LONU-373360 format. One record per residue (C-alpha): residue number from 1; x, y, z. Coordinates in steps of 0.001 Angstrom, whole numbers. Last residue first. Layout:
REM LONU-373360
atom pos NUM; c1 X; c2 Y; c3 Z
...
END
This chain:
REM LONU-373360
atom pos 124; c1 108750; c2 140035; c3 48300
atom pos 123; c1 111371; c2 142600; c3 46056
atom pos 122; c1 114198; c2 141207; c3 45373
atom pos 121; c1 117245; c2 141755; c3 46680
atom pos 120; c1 117746; c2 139323; c3 48811
atom pos 119; c1 117697; c2 136307; c3 46820
atom pos 118; c1 114509; c2 134002; c3 47044
atom pos 117; c1 114751; c2 130699; c3 47970
atom pos 116; c1 115529; c2 127512; c3 45863
atom pos 115; c1 114359; c2 124059; c3 48354
atom pos 114; c1 116373; c2 121565; c3 48570
atom pos 113; c1 115567; c2 118456; c3 47525
atom pos 112; c1 115481; c2 115239; c3 49130
atom pos 111; c1 116823; c2 112177; c3 48456
atom pos 110; c1 119626; c2 112107; c3 51625
atom pos 109; c1 116669; c2 112805; c3 54362
atom pos 108; c1 114269; c2 110126; c3 52899
atom pos 107; c1 116650; c2 107497; c3 53248
atom pos 106; c1 117761; c2 109227; c3 56860
atom pos 105; c1 114738; c2 109139; c3 57649
atom pos 104; c1 114364; c2 105755; c3 56537
atom pos 103; c1 116786; c2 104421; c3 59416
atom pos 102; c1 115908; c2 106391; c3 61842
atom pos 101; c1 112482; c2 104959; c3 61760
atom pos 100; c1 114910; c2 101573; c3 61819
atom pos 99; c1 116414; c2 102185; c3 64597
atom pos 98; c1 113349; c2 103391; c3 66065
atom pos 97; c1 111383; c2 100119; c3 64922
atom pos 96; c1 114416; c2 97869; c3 66115
atom pos 95; c1 114087; c2 100279; c3 68990
atom pos 94; c1 110783; c2 99192; c3 70241
atom pos 93; c1 110891; c2 95557; c3 69426
atom pos 92; c1 113986; c2 95553; c3 72260
atom pos 91; c1 111379; c2 97074; c3 74664
atom pos 90; c1 108800; c2 95123; c3 74580
atom pos 89; c1 111122; c2 91802; c3 74972
atom pos 88; c1 112293; c2 93821; c3 78173
atom pos 87; c1 108975; c2 94759; c3 79091
atom pos 86; c1 107628; c2 91233; c3 79235
atom pos 85; c1 110711; c2 89794; c3 80824
atom pos 84; c1 110007; c2 92614; c3 83605
atom pos 83; c1 106717; c2 91096; c3 83624
atom pos 82; c1 108250; c2 87557; c3 83871
atom pos 81; c1 110270; c2 88843; c3 87097
atom pos 80; c1 107676; c2 90680; c3 89096
atom pos 79; c1 106393; c2 88013; c3 90903
atom pos 78; c1 102983; c2 88864; c3 93054
atom pos 77; c1 102333; c2 86734; c3 95097
atom pos 76; c1 99845; c2 84456; c3 96401
atom pos 75; c1 98534; c2 83421; c3 100558
atom pos 74; c1 97743; c2 79754; c3 100276
atom pos 73; c1 94878; c2 78026; c3 102700
atom pos 72; c1 93446; c2 78308; c3 98720
atom pos 71; c1 96775; c2 77869; c3 97264
atom pos 70; c1 96679; c2 74057; c3 97083
atom pos 69; c1 100217; c2 73400; c3 96102
atom pos 68; c1 101909; c2 75519; c3 98291
atom pos 67; c1 103871; c2 78584; c3 99103
atom pos 66; c1 102397; c2 80256; c3 96513
atom pos 65; c1 103416; c2 82059; c3 93151
atom pos 64; c1 101733; c2 84519; c3 90816
atom pos 63; c1 102735; c2 85661; c3 86942
atom pos 62; c1 104528; c2 82842; c3 86447
atom pos 61; c1 102149; c2 82660; c3 82690
atom pos 60; c1 100969; c2 79414; c3 84650
atom pos 59; c1 100562; c2 80398; c3 87989
atom pos 58; c1 98933; c2 83114; c3 86138
atom pos 57; c1 96110; c2 80745; c3 84838
atom pos 56; c1 96273; c2 78979; c3 87813
atom pos 55; c1 94912; c2 82454; c3 89865
atom pos 54; c1 92042; c2 82761; c3 86947
atom pos 53; c1 90586; c2 79119; c3 87993
atom pos 52; c1 91140; c2 79600; c3 91881
atom pos 51; c1 89225; c2 82725; c3 91546
atom pos 50; c1 86452; c2 81452; c3 89074
atom pos 49; c1 86465; c2 78961; c3 92344
atom pos 48; c1 86335; c2 80630; c3 94880
atom pos 47; c1 82926; c2 82343; c3 93342
atom pos 46; c1 83585; c2 85825; c3 91466
atom pos 45; c1 82751; c2 89870; c3 92720
atom pos 44; c1 85784; c2 90536; c3 94358
atom pos 43; c1 86918; c2 91293; c3 97792
atom pos 42; c1 85535; c2 88703; c3 99375
atom pos 41; c1 86868; c2 85780; c3 96129
atom pos 40; c1 90246; c2 87094; c3 96769
atom pos 39; c1 90405; c2 86836; c3 100515
atom pos 38; c1 89494; c2 83086; c3 99523
atom pos 37; c1 92227; c2 82426; c3 97253
atom pos 36; c1 94607; c2 83608; c3 99640
atom pos 35; c1 96572; c2 87081; c3 100039
atom pos 34; c1 100220; c2 88645; c3 99804
atom pos 33; c1 99359; c2 91689; c3 99475
atom pos 32; c1 97388; c2 94928; c3 98957
atom pos 31; c1 97868; c2 97114; c3 96483
atom pos 30; c1 99528; c2 94716; c3 94029
atom pos 29; c1 97403; c2 91640; c3 95008
atom pos 28; c1 94130; c2 93546; c3 93708
atom pos 27; c1 95728; c2 94743; c3 90641
atom pos 26; c1 97029; c2 90854; c3 89567
atom pos 25; c1 93353; c2 89738; c3 90674
atom pos 24; c1 91725; c2 92875; c3 88829
atom pos 23; c1 94151; c2 92043; c3 85895
atom pos 22; c1 92565; c2 88478; c3 85745
atom pos 21; c1 89395; c2 88888; c3 85508
atom pos 20; c1 89696; c2 91730; c3 83256
atom pos 19; c1 91578; c2 89123; c3 80888
atom pos 18; c1 94015; c2 89862; c3 78053
atom pos 17; c1 96868; c2 90165; c3 80228
atom pos 16; c1 96929; c2 86065; c3 81064
atom pos 15; c1 97876; c2 85518; c3 77423
atom pos 14; c1 100699; c2 88996; c3 77295
atom pos 13; c1 102408; c2 86771; c3 80086
atom pos 12; c1 102354; c2 83504; c3 78356
atom pos 11; c1 103359; c2 85911; c3 74569
atom pos 10; c1 106131; c2 87400; c3 77147
atom pos 9; c1 107605; c2 84202; c3 78111
atom pos 8; c1 106912; c2 83439; c3 74904
atom pos 7; c1 110050; c2 86039; c3 74091
atom pos 6; c1 112506; c2 86556; c3 75976
atom pos 5; c1 112379; c2 82234; c3 76110
atom pos 4; c1 111299; c2 80011; c3 78071
atom pos 3; c1 112649; c2 77440; c3 80657
atom pos 2; c1 113466; c2 74007; c3 79103
atom pos 1; c1 112339; c2 71282; c3 81515
END
Protein backbone atom coordinates (compact mmCIF):
# COMPACT_ATOMS: atom_id res chain seq x y z
CA UNK A 1 0.00 0.00 0.00
CA UNK A 2 1.29 3.44 -0.97
CA UNK A 3 1.99 5.92 1.79
CA UNK A 4 0.07 9.21 1.36
CA UNK A 5 2.09 12.30 0.57
CA UNK A 6 2.01 15.37 2.84
CA UNK A 7 -0.79 17.07 0.92
CA UNK A 8 -2.98 13.93 0.87
CA UNK A 9 -2.44 13.43 4.58
CA UNK A 10 -3.27 17.09 5.27
CA UNK A 11 -6.48 16.77 3.25
CA UNK A 12 -7.48 13.67 5.25
CA UNK A 13 -6.80 15.51 8.53
CA UNK A 14 -8.77 18.59 7.47
CA UNK A 15 -11.68 16.45 6.25
CA UNK A 16 -11.78 14.57 9.55
CA UNK A 17 -11.69 17.83 11.51
CA UNK A 18 -14.67 19.36 9.72
CA UNK A 19 -17.10 17.59 12.01
CA UNK A 20 -17.61 19.12 15.48
CA UNK A 21 -18.26 15.70 17.05
CA UNK A 22 -14.93 14.37 15.77
CA UNK A 23 -13.20 17.50 17.11
CA UNK A 24 -14.89 16.92 20.49
CA UNK A 25 -13.68 13.32 20.51
CA UNK A 26 -10.12 14.44 19.76
CA UNK A 27 -10.35 17.07 22.51
CA UNK A 28 -11.56 14.43 24.95
CA UNK A 29 -8.70 12.09 24.06
CA UNK A 30 -6.22 14.96 24.30
CA UNK A 31 -7.41 16.05 27.74
CA UNK A 32 -8.29 12.74 29.40
CA UNK A 33 -5.96 10.37 27.58
CA UNK A 34 -6.76 7.03 25.94
CA UNK A 35 -10.37 5.89 26.18
CA UNK A 36 -12.68 3.19 24.89
CA UNK A 37 -15.80 3.74 22.80
CA UNK A 38 -17.91 3.15 25.92
CA UNK A 39 -15.89 5.66 27.96
CA UNK A 40 -16.26 8.30 25.28
CA UNK A 41 -20.00 7.66 24.88
CA UNK A 42 -20.44 8.22 28.63
CA UNK A 43 -18.59 11.55 28.46
CA UNK A 44 -20.26 12.95 25.33
CA UNK A 45 -23.94 13.34 24.47
CA UNK A 46 -23.89 10.77 21.64
CA UNK A 47 -24.49 7.03 21.36
CA UNK A 48 -21.79 4.38 21.34
CA UNK A 49 -22.63 3.64 17.73
CA UNK A 50 -22.10 7.28 16.76
CA UNK A 51 -18.84 7.42 18.73
CA UNK A 52 -17.62 4.26 16.96
CA UNK A 53 -18.53 5.70 13.54
CA UNK A 54 -16.66 8.94 14.23
CA UNK A 55 -13.66 7.09 15.69
CA UNK A 56 -13.47 4.98 12.51
CA UNK A 57 -13.23 8.17 10.46
CA UNK A 58 -10.57 9.62 12.77
CA UNK A 59 -8.63 6.36 12.56
CA UNK A 60 -8.89 6.38 8.77
CA UNK A 61 -7.28 9.84 8.77
CA UNK A 62 -4.57 8.46 11.06
CA UNK A 63 -5.46 10.81 13.91
CA UNK A 64 -6.11 8.01 16.43
CA UNK A 65 -5.22 4.37 16.89
CA UNK A 66 -6.35 1.42 18.95
CA UNK A 67 -4.44 -1.64 20.09
CA UNK A 68 -7.11 -3.87 18.52
CA UNK A 69 -9.40 -3.46 15.50
CA UNK A 70 -12.48 -3.80 17.72
CA UNK A 71 -11.87 -0.68 19.77
CA UNK A 72 -14.91 -1.09 21.99
CA UNK A 73 -12.89 -2.62 24.81
CA UNK A 74 -9.52 -1.27 23.74
CA UNK A 75 -8.58 2.32 24.28
CA UNK A 76 -8.12 4.73 21.44
CA UNK A 77 -5.22 7.15 21.65
CA UNK A 78 -4.15 10.21 19.72
CA UNK A 79 -1.58 9.93 16.94
CA UNK A 80 0.24 13.25 16.55
CA UNK A 81 2.07 12.53 13.26
CA UNK A 82 -0.84 13.42 10.91
CA UNK A 83 -1.39 16.74 12.71
CA UNK A 84 2.31 17.52 12.36
CA UNK A 85 2.17 16.63 8.66
CA UNK A 86 -0.81 18.98 8.20
CA UNK A 87 1.04 21.73 10.08
CA UNK A 88 4.10 21.28 7.86
CA UNK A 89 1.94 21.42 4.75
CA UNK A 90 0.24 24.61 6.00
CA UNK A 91 3.60 26.16 6.90
CA UNK A 92 4.94 25.40 3.42
CA UNK A 93 1.86 26.96 1.86
CA UNK A 94 2.17 30.02 4.12
CA UNK A 95 5.85 30.40 3.23
CA UNK A 96 5.01 30.35 -0.47
CA UNK A 97 2.50 33.15 0.10
CA UNK A 98 5.01 35.08 2.21
CA UNK A 99 7.59 34.75 -0.58
CA UNK A 100 5.09 36.01 -3.16
CA UNK A 101 4.02 38.92 -0.97
CA UNK A 102 7.65 39.87 -0.33
CA UNK A 103 8.36 39.77 -4.08
CA UNK A 104 5.29 41.93 -4.72
CA UNK A 105 6.34 44.38 -2.03
CA UNK A 106 9.82 44.66 -3.60
CA UNK A 107 8.36 45.13 -7.06
CA UNK A 108 6.02 47.84 -5.85
CA UNK A 109 8.86 49.51 -3.95
CA UNK A 110 11.03 49.52 -7.06
CA UNK A 111 8.36 51.25 -9.16
CA UNK A 112 7.29 53.80 -6.54
CA UNK A 113 8.16 57.40 -7.36
CA UNK A 114 9.67 59.46 -4.57
CA UNK A 115 7.59 62.39 -3.34
CA UNK A 116 9.05 65.90 -3.46
CA UNK A 117 9.82 67.49 -0.16
CA UNK A 118 9.76 71.27 0.22
CA UNK A 119 13.19 72.93 0.49
CA UNK A 120 14.39 73.78 4.02
CA UNK A 121 14.18 77.56 3.44
CA UNK A 122 10.59 77.58 2.16
CA UNK A 123 7.92 78.79 4.64
CA UNK A 124 5.36 76.26 5.69
